[in-house]
C-alpha positions in Angstrom: -52.2 -1.8 0.3 -49.0 -3.7 1.9 -50.3 -2.1 5.4 -53.7 -3.7 4.8 -52.5 -7.2 4.1 -50.3 -6.8 6.9 -53.0 -6.2 9.3 -55.1 -9.1 7.6 -52.4 -11.5 8.0 -51.4 -10.2 11.7 -55.1 -10.6 13.0 -55.4 -14.2 11.2 -52.6 -15.2 12.9 -53.8 -14.4 16.4 -57.0 -16.2 15.2 -55.6 -19.3 14.3 -53.5 -19.6 17.1 -56.4 -18.8 19.4 -58.6 -21.8 17.9 -55.4 -24.2 18.5 -54.8 -23.0 22.0 -58.5 -22.5 22.9 -59.4 -24.0 26.4 -61.1 -27.8 26.3 -62.6 -28.4 29.6 -62.9 -32.5 29.7 -65.7 -34.6 28.9 -66.0 -38.2 29.3 -65.9 -40.2 26.2 -67.9 -42.8 25.0 -65.4 -45.5 26.2 -66.8 -48.1 29.0 -65.0 -50.9 30.6 -66.4 -53.4 33.5 -69.9 -53.7 34.7 -72.1 -52.1 32.1 -74.9 -51.6 34.9 -72.2 -50.0 37.1 -71.2 -47.6 34.4 -74.5 -46.1 34.0 -75.0 -45.5 37.4 -71.8 -43.8 37.6 -72.7 -41.7 34.6 -76.0 -40.6 36.2 -74.1 -39.8 39.5 -71.5 -37.9 37.7 -72.7 -36.4 34.0 -70.6 -36.2 31.3 -69.0 -32.7 31.6 -65.4 -32.3 33.6 -64.4 -35.5 33.8 -61.5 -37.2 31.3 -61.6 -40.7 33.0 -63.1 -42.3 36.0 -62.4 -45.6 37.4 -64.9 -46.8 40.1 -65.4 -50.0 42.1 -68.4 -50.9 44.2 -68.6 -52.9 47.0 -71.9 -54.5 48.3 -73.3 -58.1 49.3 -69.8 -59.2 49.4 -69.0 -58.6 45.8 -67.0 -56.0 44.0 -68.1 -54.4 40.7 -65.8 -52.2 39.0 -66.6 -49.6 35.8 -64.4 -47.6 33.7 -65.8 -44.6 31.9 -63.8 -42.2 29.1 -60.0 -42.5 28.9 -56.9 -42.5 31.3 -54.8 -40.4 29.1 -57.0 -39.2 26.4 -57.1 -42.5 24.2 -56.6 -45.5 26.6 -59.7 -46.5 28.3 -60.1 -46.2 32.1 -60.5 -49.5 34.0 -60.0 -50.8 37.4 -56.2 -51.2 36.8 -55.7 -47.6 35.7 -53.1 -46.0 38.0 -54.1 -42.6 39.7 -52.5 -40.0 42.2 -55.0 -40.7 44.9 -53.4 -37.6 47.0 -54.8 -37.5 50.6 -56.4 -40.8 50.6 -53.1 -41.8 51.6 -53.6 -40.3 55.0 -56.0 -43.0 55.8 -53.2 -45.4 55.2 -50.8 -43.4 57.2 -53.3 -43.6 60.1 -53.6 -47.3 59.7 -49.8 -47.4 60.0 -50.2 -46.0 63.5 -52.8 -47.9 64.7 -51.0 -51.3 63.6 -47.9 -50.2 65.0 -49.6 -49.3 68.4 -50.7 -53.0 68.4 -47.2 -54.0 68.7 -46.4 -51.4 71.4 -45.7 -48.1 70.0 -47.7 -45.5 72.0 -49.7 -43.1 70.2 -49.4 -40.8 73.0 -45.5 -40.7 72.1 -44.6 -37.2 71.3 -43.3 -37.2 67.8 -40.2 -35.1 68.8 -39.1 -38.4 70.5 -38.6 -40.2 67.4 -37.4 -37.2 65.4 -34.9 -36.0 67.8 -32.3 -34.7 65.6 -35.0 -32.8 63.6 -35.1 -29.6 65.9 -39.1 -29.9 66.6 -40.6 -27.5 69.2 -44.2 -29.1 68.8 -45.2 -31.2 71.7 -47.8 -32.9 69.7 -48.4 -36.6 69.9 -48.4 -39.3 67.1 -52.2 -39.5 68.0 -52.6 -35.8 67.5 -51.0 -35.6 64.4 -53.0 -38.9 62.9 -56.2 -36.9 63.8 -55.4 -33.4 62.7 -55.2 -32.2 66.5 -51.8 -31.3 66.5 -52.0 -27.3 66.1 -49.5 -27.8 63.1 -50.8 -25.4 60.0 -51.8 -27.0 57.0 -48.4 -26.3 55.4 -45.1 -24.5 56.4 -45.1 -21.1 55.1 -42.3 -20.8 52.5 -41.4 -18.8 49.3 -41.3 -22.1 47.2 -44.7 -23.5 48.6 -46.1 -20.0 47.8 -45.0 -19.6 44.6 -45.9 -23.4 43.9 -49.5 -22.4 45.0 -49.9 -19.3 43.3 -48.4 -20.4 39.7 -49.4 -23.9 39.7 -52.9 -23.6 38.6 -51.4 -21.5 35.4 -48.6 -23.5 34.7 -49.6 -27.1 35.7 -46.3 -27.3 37.8 -46.2 -29.5 41.1 -46.6 -26.8 43.7 -44.3 -28.9 46.1 -41.4 -28.9 43.7 -40.8 -32.4 44.6 -40.1 -31.4 48.2 -38.2 -34.5 50.1 -38.3 -35.3 53.8 -35.1 -32.9 54.6 -37.6 -30.2 53.4 -40.5 -31.3 55.2 -38.6 -31.7 58.6 -37.1 -28.2 58.2 -40.4 -26.7 57.6 -42.0 -28.7 60.8 -39.0 -27.3 62.8 -39.6 -23.6 61.8 -43.5 -23.5 62.3 -45.1 -22.3 65.2 -47.8 -24.7 66.3 -51.0 -23.4 67.6 -53.5 -24.9 70.2 -53.9 -28.8 70.4 -56.7 -30.6 70.6 -59.0 -29.0 67.8 -59.3 -30.6 64.7 -57.5 -28.5 61.8 -56.4 -30.2 58.6 -52.6 -30.5 58.4 -50.9 -31.8 55.2 -47.7 -31.0 57.5 -48.9 -32.9 60.5 -49.6 -36.0 58.8 -46.5 -36.1 56.8 -44.5 -35.5 59.8 -46.1 -38.5 61.6 -45.5 -40.8 58.3 -41.7 -39.7 58.6 -41.4 -40.5 62.3 -42.8 -43.6 61.9 -40.3 -44.5 59.0 -37.5 -43.4 61.3 -38.9 -45.3 64.2 -38.0 -48.4 62.3 -34.9 -47.2 60.4 -36.7 -47.1 57.1 -38.5 -45.0 54.4 -42.4 -43.9 54.5 -42.4 -46.1 51.2 -40.9 -49.4 52.5 -42.9 -49.2 55.9 -46.2 -48.8 54.0 -45.4 -51.6 51.5 -44.3 -54.0 54.3 -46.8 -53.2 57.1 -50.0 -52.6 54.8 -49.9 -52.9 51.1 -48.4 -56.4 51.0 -50.4 -58.3 53.6 -53.6 -56.9 51.8 -52.3 -57.5 48.1 -52.1 -54.1 47.0 -49.5 -54.6 44.5 -50.3 -51.8 42.3 -50.2 -49.2 44.9 -46.7 -47.3 45.3 -45.2 -44.0 46.9 -42.9 -43.3 44.5 -39.3 -42.0 45.1 -37.5 -38.8 43.3 -36.1 -41.2 40.6 -38.8 -43.8 40.6 -40.8 -44.6 37.3 -44.2 -43.6 36.9 -46.8 -46.6 37.2 -47.0 -48.4 33.8 -50.7 -48.0 33.4 -50.9 -44.6 34.7 -53.4 -42.0 33.6 -52.5 -38.3 32.8 -54.1 -35.7 35.0 -55.8 -32.6 33.9 -57.3 -29.5 35.3 -61.2 -28.5 35.3 -60.1 -26.3 32.2 -58.4 -28.9 30.4 -54.7 -28.0 31.3 -52.5 -30.9 31.7 -50.9 -30.9 35.0 -47.5 -32.2 36.0 -47.3 -35.4 38.5 -46.7 -34.8 42.0 -43.1 -36.1 43.0 -43.1 -34.6 46.6 -41.9 -37.8 48.5 -41.3 -36.1 51.5 -45.2 -35.3 51.7 -45.8 -39.2 50.8 -47.6 -39.6 54.2 -50.2 -37.1 53.2 -50.7 -37.9 49.8 -47.5 -36.9 47.6 -46.5 -38.9 44.7 -48.7 -41.9 45.9 -50.2 -43.8 43.0 -53.2 -46.6 43.3 -55.9 -48.2 41.3 -59.7 -48.9 41.9 -58.8 -52.6 42.1 -56.2 -52.0 44.8 -58.2 -49.5 46.8 -61.2 -51.8 46.7 -59.1 -54.3 48.7 -58.3 -51.4 51.1 -61.8 -50.4 51.9 -63.2 -53.9 52.1 -60.7 -55.0 54.5 -61.3 -51.9 56.8 -64.8 -52.6 56.4 -64.8 -56.2 57.6 -61.6 -55.3 60.2 -59.4 -57.5 58.6 -56.7 -54.9 57.2 -53.5 -54.2 59.6 -54.7 -51.2 61.6 -58.6 -51.4 60.8 -59.0 -49.3 64.2 -57.7 -46.5 62.4 -61.1 -46.0 61.0 -63.0 -45.8 64.3 -64.1 -42.3 64.8 -62.8 -41.1 68.4 -62.6 -37.2 68.5 -65.6 -34.7 67.3 -64.7 -32.4 64.5 -68.5 -30.5 64.7 -71.9 -32.0 65.3 -72.1 -33.8 62.2 -68.4 -35.1 61.5 -65.5 -37.1 63.7 -62.3 -38.3 63.0 -60.1 -41.2 63.8 -56.6 -42.2 62.5 -56.9 -40.2 59.1 -60.4 -41.5 58.4 -63.6 -39.0 58.6 -66.7 -40.1 59.7 -69.8 -38.0 58.5 -73.4 -38.2 59.5 -76.1 -37.5 56.6 -79.4 -37.5 58.3 -79.7 -41.1 59.3 -76.8 -42.5 57.5 -73.3 -42.5 58.8 -70.2 -42.6 56.2 -66.6 -43.2 56.8 -64.4 -41.9 54.2 -61.5 -39.8 52.9 -61.0 -38.0 49.7 -58.0 -36.6 47.7 -56.7 -34.0 45.2 -53.6 -33.3 43.2 -53.0 -31.1 40.6 -54.9 -33.1 38.1 -56.4 -36.2 40.0 -59.4 -36.2 42.2 -60.4 -39.3 44.5 -62.9 -40.4 47.0 -63.1 -43.8 49.1 -65.5 -44.5 51.6 -68.3 -46.9 52.9 -71.4 -47.0 55.1 -70.6 -49.4 58.2 -74.6 -50.1 58.5 -75.2 -51.2 55.0 -71.6 -52.7 54.5 -71.4 -50.9 51.2 -68.0 -49.3 49.7 -66.8 -47.3 47.1 -64.0 -46.1 45.3 -64.0 -43.3 42.8 -60.8 -42.1 40.8 -60.6 -39.6 38.4 -57.9 -38.1 36.0 -59.5 -34.5 36.4 -59.3 -31.9 39.1 -63.3 -31.9 39.4 -64.2 -33.3 42.8 -65.8 -36.7 42.9 -67.2 -36.8 46.5 -70.5 -36.3 45.2 -70.2 -38.9 42.7 -69.1 -41.6 45.6 -71.8 -40.5 47.9 -74.6 -40.9 45.5 -73.1 -44.3 44.7 -73.5 -45.0 48.3 -77.0 -44.1 48.3 -76.4 -40.6 50.1 -78.0 -37.6 48.4 -75.4 -35.3 47.6 -74.9 -31.6 46.9 -73.6 -30.4 43.4 -69.8 -30.3 43.0 -69.3 -26.7 43.4 -69.2 -25.6 39.8 -70.2 -22.1 40.1 -68.4 -18.8 38.9 -66.2 -17.7 41.6 -64.6 -14.2 42.3 -61.3 -15.6 41.1 -63.2 -16.9 37.8 -64.7 -13.4 37.4 -61.2 -11.9 37.4 -60.1 -14.5 34.9 -63.0 -13.4 32.5 -62.0 -10.0 32.8 -58.4 -10.5 32.0 -59.8 -12.6 29.0 -60.5 -9.3 27.2 -56.9 -8.0 27.9 -56.7 -6.5 24.3 -59.8 -4.5 24.8 -57.5 -1.2 26.0 -55.5 -1.8 22.6 -58.6 -2.0 20.5 -60.0 1.1 21.8 -57.0 3.2 21.6 -56.2 1.9 18.1 -60.0 2.7 16.9 -59.6 6.3 18.4 -56.2 6.9 17.1 -54.5 7.2 20.5 -51.9 5.0 20.0 -48.6 6.9 20.6 -45.9 4.8 19.3 -44.8 1.6 17.7 -43.2 0.0 20.9 -46.7 1.0 22.8 -48.4 -1.4 20.1 -45.9 -4.1 21.0 -46.1 -3.9 24.6 -49.9 -3.8 24.5 -50.2 -6.9 21.9 -47.7 -8.7 24.3 -49.7 -7.8 27.3 -52.7 -9.0 25.7 -51.1 -12.3 24.8 -50.0 -12.9 28.2 -53.4 -12.4 29.8 -54.9 -14.6 27.2 -52.4 -17.4 28.1 -53.1 -16.8 31.8 -56.8 -16.9 31.4 -56.6 -19.8 29.2 -55.1 -21.9 32.0 -56.9 -20.4 35.0 -59.8 -19.7 33.6 -63.3 -21.2 34.8 -63.8 -22.9 31.4 -65.2 -25.9 33.4 -68.3 -23.2 34.1 -67.9 -20.6 31.3 -68.2 -21.9 27.7 -64.9 -21.7 26.0 -66.2 -19.8 23.2 -65.8 -16.6 25.5 -61.9 -17.0 25.5 -62.1 -17.1 21.7 -64.3 -13.6 21.7 -61.4 -12.5 23.9 -58.9 -13.4 21.2 -60.9 -12.1 18.7 -60.9 -8.8 20.5 -57.1 -9.0 20.4 -57.0 -9.8 16.8 -59.2 -6.9 15.9 -57.0 -4.7 17.9 -53.7 -5.7 16.4 -55.4 -5.3 13.0 -56.3 -2.0 13.7 -53.1 -1.1 15.2 -50.7 -2.5 12.5 -52.9 -0.2 9.6 -51.5 2.7 11.9 -48.1 1.5 12.3 -46.5 3.3 9.3 -47.4 6.8 10.6 -46.1 6.2 14.0 -42.5 6.7 15.3 -40.9 4.0 17.0 -41.1 5.7 20.3 -42.4 9.2 21.8 -42.1 10.6 25.2 -39.8 8.9 27.5 -37.8 6.2 25.4 -36.7 3.9 28.7 -40.4 3.7 29.8 -41.6 2.5 26.5 -38.9 0.1 26.1 -39.7 -1.3 29.7 -43.4 -1.4 29.0 -42.7 -3.6 25.8 -39.9 -5.9 27.8 -41.6 -6.5 30.7 -44.8 -8.5 29.0 -42.3 -10.2 26.9 -40.6 -11.5 29.7 -43.7 -12.5 31.4 -44.8 -14.3 28.6 -41.6 -16.1 28.0 -41.3 -17.3 31.5 -45.0 -18.7 31.8 -44.2 -20.5 28.3 -41.0 -21.7 29.4 -42.8 -22.9 32.8 -45.2 -24.7 30.9 -43.1 -26.2 28.6 -40.9 -27.3 31.5 
């Protein structure tokens, strides 16, 4: 009787934990701020699922309208003054700094290593090549830290750049081997190197150069490139992955020129887009397309220009762990848009639709990685089959398989495609593990502690325990 009660309690504990920890993909709540008509247009363009909060600015006919949908942090309504990580939209500002400084006499054809003589750079790339992604530099330098961050970030929510500073960026740039120059190949490293070189040229930091040359003249008082110890903006949003996992903020100030640790608002970015459209912004010429990427897309200094049938849109997007963004305008109609989101789901299609451009879907399809995550969800299936057939060899085997099932469930929860697959599938996987644990506990009294090779049995229990603890600590920290 005691064994049956223990089995029932074990299954119940797993089920309760599963319900409490089940993935909860974001969805727009009923909160609305700003222009009601624009909010309705945004909802039609975006849909309700996949976004926690959206802040939008629409520029047309010399007027700016704002709308906020959902919440910034799960409770506070989003509006035009909510601060978001803007990611790679920052690249447009870095390109504008180059264009502005070029008007003061700095040649865009200056080799970057001339401005950073102590960095040990081997690349002969010019400032203009860095600004237009034609430097031949890779997207990022190869390092164990960045690789680990890229692999683990989606499951732990951690900043994949690990708070990298300028020194780390310069060291990475000095270590990489550049490819052929002249072909457009997107590079976070190249744009970061450009911003750091411009700051070095004037004996200041990138954040200060950005503020004095661009933000202050445009009245963008809510835009900031954070330093490692700077406080977050007062009205900041909280970013989430598409599966609902809360993501860490990015504090990689060395990559600030490419978008690391840069925050802004829809109100501020509307000032930027408007001033670029009318040519009054410092370095507005950066948006002028100069080089071809393909037969539809051209690039200037940081800004892209893409042709959609008879329409041409100048734009840039951005994405960090828990935020996405889009800023663009139609030079012909003088209509501009800013879309900021506190979820990792892309907003490019939303921005294009608000500009009147038919846009493809948001790409929410079940990828091969998603299929793997679904399989991982049912990690308790092996224990269930073994327990049902009486093939569980010893108690350590039960412990090891249970801990492995819990670890796989947690990995699937954080990395699974729950924006596409209904979360009850994860609950089904948890139910399988609960049933497996219950059956295994029923067989527990008749089993020895270990059988066969003791060291292997202990290792098979210790390894998943260590992995589970490491993932839990990474999520907590």
